[in-house]
Residue frames as qw, qx, qy, qz and C-alpha x, y, z in Angstrom:
[[0.497, 0.168, 0.750, 0.402, 110.89, 94.68, 86.14],
 [0.080, 0.321, -0.264, -0.906, 110.39, 96.78, 83.13],
 [0.436, 0.496, 0.740, -0.125, 106.77, 96.44, 81.72],
 [0.055, 0.197, -0.432, -0.879, 105.97, 97.52, 78.22],
 [0.585, 0.453, 0.496, -0.455, 102.72, 97.59, 76.38],
 [0.290, 0.087, 0.743, 0.597, 102.33, 96.21, 72.82],
 [0.262, 0.402, 0.175, -0.860, 100.00, 98.90, 71.47],
 [0.405, 0.246, -0.629, -0.617, 99.49, 97.24, 68.24],
 [0.259, -0.144, -0.954, 0.053, 98.31, 94.08, 69.98],
 [0.088, 0.388, 0.610, -0.686, 96.02, 96.13, 72.17],
 [0.429, 0.383, -0.156, -0.803, 94.35, 97.94, 69.17],
 [0.411, 0.149, -0.797, -0.417, 94.12, 94.52, 67.36],
 [0.099, -0.222, -0.913, 0.329, 92.46, 92.88, 70.30],
 [0.276, 0.459, 0.383, -0.752, 89.79, 95.70, 70.71],
 [0.360, 0.377, -0.453, -0.723, 89.43, 95.71, 66.95],
 [0.229, 0.029, -0.962, -0.144, 88.72, 91.90, 67.04],
 [0.042, 0.402, 0.778, -0.481, 86.06, 92.21, 69.63],
 [0.303, 0.508, 0.051, -0.805, 84.42, 95.12, 67.63],
 [0.303, 0.248, -0.716, -0.578, 84.57, 93.05, 64.49],
 [0.056, -0.179, -0.977, 0.102, 82.65, 90.34, 66.25],
 [0.187, 0.545, 0.546, -0.608, 79.84, 92.60, 67.38],
 [0.301, 0.492, -0.290, -0.764, 79.71, 94.37, 63.90],
 [0.194, 0.178, -0.849, -0.458, 79.58, 91.06, 62.01],
 [0.140, 0.315, 0.897, -0.277, 76.62, 89.87, 63.84],
 [0.322, 0.717, 0.359, -0.503, 74.46, 92.69, 62.46],
 [0.410, 0.769, -0.243, -0.426, 76.19, 93.57, 59.23],
 [0.952, 0.096, 0.265, 0.121, 77.31, 90.77, 56.79],
 [0.408, -0.477, 0.507, 0.591, 80.70, 90.45, 55.24],
 [0.031, -0.049, 0.745, 0.664, 78.98, 89.43, 51.94],
 [0.479, 0.411, 0.500, -0.594, 75.52, 89.92, 50.72],
 [0.066, 0.131, 0.816, 0.559, 73.68, 88.33, 47.68],
 [0.409, 0.362, 0.421, -0.724, 70.28, 89.75, 46.62],
 [0.220, 0.151, 0.862, 0.431, 68.05, 88.14, 44.18],
 [0.072, 0.714, 0.649, 0.253, 65.59, 90.22, 42.25],
 [0.124, -0.031, -0.117, 0.985, 64.73, 93.98, 42.34],
 [0.398, -0.668, 0.434, -0.454, 63.14, 94.37, 44.79],
 [0.140, 0.344, -0.919, 0.134, 64.82, 91.54, 46.49],
 [0.829, -0.186, -0.280, -0.448, 62.74, 88.36, 46.67],
 [0.929, -0.256, -0.154, 0.219, 65.64, 86.51, 48.35],
 [0.131, 0.818, -0.457, 0.325, 68.82, 87.61, 50.07],
 [0.905, -0.195, -0.262, 0.273, 71.65, 85.93, 51.70],
 [0.049, -0.887, 0.328, -0.322, 74.02, 87.73, 54.23],
 [0.935, -0.066, -0.251, 0.240, 77.17, 85.87, 55.25],
 [0.016, 0.793, -0.511, 0.332, 79.82, 86.43, 57.80],
 [0.456, 0.181, -0.849, 0.194, 81.76, 83.96, 59.91],
 [0.004, 0.068, 0.769, -0.635, 79.52, 84.68, 62.91],
 [0.458, 0.406, 0.442, -0.656, 76.26, 85.06, 61.26],
 [0.096, 0.113, 0.800, 0.581, 74.16, 83.71, 58.30],
 [0.405, 0.399, 0.384, -0.727, 71.05, 85.39, 57.22],
 [0.039, 0.158, 0.835, 0.525, 68.75, 83.56, 54.62],
 [0.318, 0.401, 0.343, -0.788, 65.70, 85.51, 53.72],
 [0.034, 0.151, 0.797, 0.584, 63.19, 84.14, 51.14],
 [0.264, -0.551, -0.559, -0.561, 59.98, 86.12, 50.55],
 [0.358, -0.657, 0.104, -0.656, 60.21, 87.65, 53.83],
 [0.923, -0.370, -0.056, -0.086, 60.76, 84.36, 55.78],
 [0.079, 0.764, -0.618, 0.166, 64.02, 84.06, 57.55],
 [0.965, 0.003, -0.259, -0.026, 65.58, 80.57, 57.76],
 [0.282, -0.739, 0.598, -0.131, 68.09, 79.19, 60.24],
 [0.872, 0.152, -0.464, -0.023, 70.15, 76.09, 59.65],
 [0.753, -0.654, 0.060, -0.043, 71.11, 74.54, 62.93],
 [0.878, -0.061, 0.062, 0.470, 74.55, 73.19, 61.90],
 [0.408, 0.557, 0.034, 0.723, 75.57, 76.62, 60.38],
 [0.381, -0.827, -0.017, -0.412, 74.26, 78.38, 63.53],
 [0.847, -0.493, 0.071, 0.185, 76.46, 76.18, 65.73],
 [0.697, 0.230, 0.087, 0.674, 79.54, 76.93, 63.34],
 [0.042, 0.787, 0.077, 0.611, 78.69, 80.61, 63.66],
 [0.627, -0.763, 0.033, -0.155, 78.69, 80.40, 67.48],
 [0.880, -0.243, 0.094, 0.397, 81.98, 78.48, 67.47],
 [0.515, 0.516, 0.089, 0.679, 83.53, 81.08, 65.10],
 [0.195, -0.848, -0.072, -0.487, 82.33, 83.86, 67.35],
 [0.786, -0.610, 0.089, 0.047, 83.71, 82.21, 70.48],
 [0.840, 0.065, 0.122, 0.525, 87.05, 81.55, 68.67],
 [0.302, 0.655, 0.043, 0.691, 87.47, 85.10, 67.54],
 [0.459, -0.831, -0.025, -0.313, 86.42, 86.33, 71.03],
 [0.858, -0.418, 0.086, 0.286, 89.07, 84.12, 72.65],
 [0.690, 0.300, 0.105, 0.650, 91.61, 85.49, 70.15],
 [0.066, 0.775, 0.048, 0.627, 90.81, 89.03, 70.93],
 [0.679, -0.727, 0.011, -0.107, 90.77, 88.54, 74.69],
 [0.887, -0.227, 0.084, 0.394, 94.11, 86.75, 74.56],
 [0.492, 0.517, 0.048, 0.698, 95.58, 89.58, 72.39],
 [0.246, -0.842, 0.033, -0.479, 94.51, 92.11, 75.06],
 [0.801, -0.577, 0.118, 0.105, 96.09, 90.06, 77.80],
 [0.808, 0.115, 0.138, 0.562, 99.21, 89.66, 75.83],
 [0.318, 0.729, 0.060, 0.603, 99.32, 93.33, 75.08],
 [0.362, -0.860, 0.153, -0.327, 99.67, 94.45, 78.67],
 [0.715, -0.534, 0.450, 0.035, 102.04, 91.61, 79.61],
 [0.759, 0.605, -0.230, -0.067, 104.34, 91.09, 76.55],
 [0.186, 0.680, -0.668, 0.239, 107.34, 90.23, 78.74],
 [0.770, -0.292, 0.472, -0.314, 105.93, 87.22, 80.66],
 [0.317, -0.264, 0.895, 0.171, 107.21, 83.72, 80.00],
 [0.438, 0.376, 0.815, -0.040, 103.86, 82.85, 78.52],
 [0.262, 0.691, 0.028, -0.673, 103.51, 85.85, 76.18],
 [0.099, 0.326, -0.760, -0.553, 104.80, 84.07, 73.08],
 [0.048, 0.231, 0.971, 0.033, 102.18, 81.53, 73.47],
 [0.191, 0.663, 0.506, -0.518, 99.42, 84.01, 73.99],
 [0.250, 0.624, -0.306, -0.674, 100.52, 86.05, 70.87],
 [0.025, 0.140, -0.903, -0.405, 100.89, 82.75, 68.81],
 [0.143, 0.447, 0.880, -0.072, 97.29, 81.90, 69.68],
 [0.133, 0.712, 0.387, -0.570, 95.66, 85.26, 69.43],
 [0.101, 0.565, -0.345, -0.742, 97.06, 86.81, 66.32],
 [0.096, -0.069, 0.895, 0.429, 96.10, 83.92, 64.09],
 [0.278, 0.468, 0.787, -0.291, 92.38, 83.98, 64.72],
 [0.406, 0.712, 0.185, -0.542, 91.27, 86.91, 62.62],
 [0.109, 0.534, -0.678, -0.493, 93.70, 85.96, 59.90],
 [0.129, 0.060, 0.984, 0.107, 92.33, 82.49, 59.66],
 [0.338, 0.572, 0.606, -0.437, 88.72, 83.84, 59.64],
 [0.379, 0.705, -0.160, -0.578, 89.49, 86.06, 56.63],
 [0.113, 0.395, -0.821, -0.398, 91.38, 83.44, 54.71],
 [0.214, 0.153, 0.960, -0.099, 88.74, 80.84, 55.39],
 [0.378, 0.646, 0.366, -0.553, 85.96, 83.16, 54.61],
 [0.329, 0.630, -0.385, -0.589, 87.49, 83.98, 51.17],
 [0.015, 0.206, -0.955, -0.211, 88.20, 80.31, 50.39],
 [0.268, 0.366, 0.854, -0.255, 84.65, 79.27, 51.36],
 [0.384, 0.672, 0.158, -0.613, 83.13, 82.01, 49.20],
 [0.255, 0.493, -0.675, -0.485, 85.12, 80.89, 46.12],
 [0.068, 0.001, 0.998, -0.006, 84.24, 77.26, 46.91],
 [0.325, 0.437, 0.676, -0.497, 80.67, 77.98, 47.28],
 [0.419, 0.642, -0.194, -0.613, 80.46, 79.94, 44.04],
 [0.176, 0.386, -0.838, -0.343, 82.27, 77.03, 42.29],
 [0.169, 0.089, 0.962, -0.193, 80.04, 74.34, 43.85],
 [0.431, 0.536, 0.455, -0.566, 76.82, 76.02, 43.13],
 [0.424, 0.616, -0.357, -0.560, 77.80, 76.63, 39.54],
 [0.117, 0.268, -0.937, -0.190, 79.10, 72.97, 39.08],
 [0.094, 0.197, 0.958, -0.187, 76.03, 71.27, 40.59],
 [0.302, 0.645, 0.554, -0.432, 73.10, 73.59, 39.69],
 [0.477, 0.447, 0.451, 0.607, 74.32, 75.46, 36.71],
 [0.045, -0.972, -0.215, -0.089, 73.69, 78.80, 38.30],
 [0.590, 0.177, -0.102, 0.781, 76.50, 81.35, 38.04],
 [0.259, -0.930, -0.259, 0.012, 76.02, 83.96, 40.67],
 [0.391, 0.717, -0.251, 0.520, 78.49, 86.89, 40.96],
 [0.622, -0.302, -0.454, 0.563, 80.78, 87.30, 44.03],
 [0.178, -0.511, -0.081, 0.837, 80.98, 91.02, 43.41],
 [0.110, 0.151, -0.447, -0.875, 78.75, 93.09, 41.11],
 [0.618, 0.300, 0.408, -0.602, 75.49, 92.47, 39.28],
 [0.087, 0.164, -0.832, -0.523, 74.27, 90.14, 36.64],
 [0.732, 0.051, -0.108, -0.671, 71.26, 88.37, 35.28],
 [0.340, -0.193, 0.908, -0.153, 70.62, 84.82, 36.54],
 [0.650, 0.193, -0.397, -0.618, 68.95, 82.43, 34.10],
 [0.838, -0.163, 0.474, -0.214, 67.56, 78.98, 34.62],
 [0.197, -0.323, 0.826, 0.419, 69.64, 76.40, 32.69],
 [0.456, 0.157, -0.558, -0.675, 68.06, 74.93, 29.58],
 [0.410, -0.073, -0.904, -0.096, 67.32, 71.77, 31.05],
 [0.086, -0.280, -0.730, 0.617, 65.40, 73.28, 33.93],
 [0.243, 0.253, -0.041, -0.935, 63.31, 75.69, 32.00],
 [0.552, 0.322, 0.751, -0.164, 59.89, 74.34, 31.08],
 [0.553, 0.704, 0.438, 0.083, 59.06, 74.22, 27.28],
 [0.593, 0.330, 0.151, 0.719, 62.19, 76.30, 26.38],
 [0.155, -0.954, -0.196, -0.164, 60.97, 79.35, 28.36],
 [0.513, 0.304, -0.325, 0.734, 63.84, 81.74, 29.25],
 [0.488, -0.828, -0.264, -0.085, 63.50, 82.84, 32.90],
 [0.564, 0.267, -0.274, 0.732, 65.95, 85.30, 34.30],
 [0.422, -0.864, -0.273, 0.035, 66.27, 87.46, 37.42],
 [0.221, 0.805, -0.327, 0.443, 68.61, 90.29, 38.50],
 [0.832, -0.433, -0.224, 0.265, 71.18, 89.27, 40.97],
 [0.174, 0.827, -0.295, 0.445, 73.62, 91.58, 42.85],
 [0.858, -0.412, -0.202, 0.229, 76.31, 90.78, 45.33],
 [0.238, 0.775, -0.251, 0.529, 78.98, 92.52, 47.10],
 [0.611, -0.157, -0.559, 0.538, 81.32, 92.56, 50.09],
 [0.280, -0.915, -0.224, -0.186, 80.38, 94.95, 52.93],
 [0.073, 0.835, -0.359, 0.411, 82.53, 97.16, 54.91],
 [0.768, -0.498, 0.369, -0.161, 82.88, 94.59, 57.79],
 [0.955, 0.194, 0.065, 0.213, 84.86, 92.37, 55.30],
 [0.439, 0.697, -0.180, 0.538, 87.38, 95.15, 54.68],
 [0.379, -0.760, 0.350, -0.394, 87.58, 95.96, 58.33],
 [0.961, -0.211, 0.176, 0.028, 88.33, 92.22, 58.99],
 [0.787, 0.433, -0.097, 0.429, 91.23, 92.47, 56.63],
 [0.056, 0.774, -0.306, 0.552, 92.55, 95.57, 58.55],
 [0.735, -0.562, 0.275, -0.260, 92.01, 93.58, 61.90],
 [0.975, -0.003, 0.102, 0.197, 94.07, 90.64, 60.53],
 [0.550, 0.631, -0.158, 0.524, 96.74, 93.07, 59.30],
 [0.269, -0.763, 0.336, -0.483, 96.91, 94.68, 62.74],
 [0.904, -0.365, 0.212, -0.067, 97.35, 91.15, 64.36],
 [0.876, 0.303, -0.014, 0.374, 100.08, 90.27, 62.00],
 [0.243, 0.763, -0.208, 0.562, 101.75, 93.68, 62.59],
 [0.592, -0.686, 0.291, -0.307, 101.48, 93.08, 66.45],
 [0.962, -0.142, 0.167, 0.162, 103.33, 89.75, 65.90],
 [0.659, 0.539, -0.061, 0.521, 105.95, 91.44, 63.78],
 [0.020, -0.791, 0.205, -0.576, 106.40, 94.13, 66.40],
 [0.870, -0.467, -0.143, -0.067, 106.75, 91.69, 69.23],
 [0.798, -0.012, -0.210, 0.565, 110.54, 91.41, 69.18],
 [0.194, 0.557, -0.059, 0.806, 110.71, 95.25, 69.61],
 [0.531, -0.651, -0.005, -0.542, 108.55, 95.19, 72.74],
 [0.914, -0.334, -0.222, 0.059, 109.96, 92.20, 74.39],
 [0.112, -0.849, 0.474, -0.204, 112.73, 93.03, 76.82],
 [0.693, 0.237, -0.656, 0.182, 115.52, 90.53, 77.32],
 [0.650, -0.659, 0.113, -0.362, 114.79, 89.44, 80.95],
 [0.942, -0.103, -0.143, 0.287, 117.64, 86.81, 81.14],
 [0.591, 0.222, -0.185, 0.753, 120.37, 89.36, 81.15],
 [0.283, -0.739, -0.354, 0.499, 120.51, 92.16, 83.86],
 [0.319, 0.903, 0.106, 0.267, 120.38, 95.65, 82.58],
 [0.695, -0.107, -0.114, 0.702, 123.92, 97.09, 82.71],
 [0.050, -0.880, -0.138, 0.451, 124.51, 100.71, 83.57],
 [0.585, 0.794, -0.045, 0.157, 125.97, 102.75, 80.73],
 [0.774, -0.206, 0.017, 0.598, 129.82, 102.60, 80.65],
 [0.009, -0.962, -0.029, 0.271, 131.75, 105.78, 80.71]]
């Protein structure tokens, strides 16, 4: 039997596993309040860092969701690696269908959640923090005592792991699109060339 390797799927699977490890230590998006920072938030699908005045906070439900996300991404990466070396097996379509979607869903859900978080915070608290760039955050008029204007510098930005995640998702989609070129038709026997 003729065995091919889907090199794009192999690169995508390895990149997915690297993305998980990197995302544990380097956030996809970071918000810093104050200069120097009195509070900071680092967010990725596999980790959430909340730091207020040097104290690190952990929210158990978010921690559980981060672990579930890391395990899901790891399963997707491992499945992509298995598929990449056996793209002609009968189960290869199912493996590919499972594996290539995980990084793509992680990126899409992360972007949606960041916009939703920004909207909800602004809607319910009145604070408008930037998703990208710097601004000055002021207390709303109703929260400031005796009309005092209190403001603090806020900076936010996407880190390089976010852009790496976009590349990984693109590699996974490319591996899916490349699948028909790698898959050999095993139902028909190969015919010798005719003269």
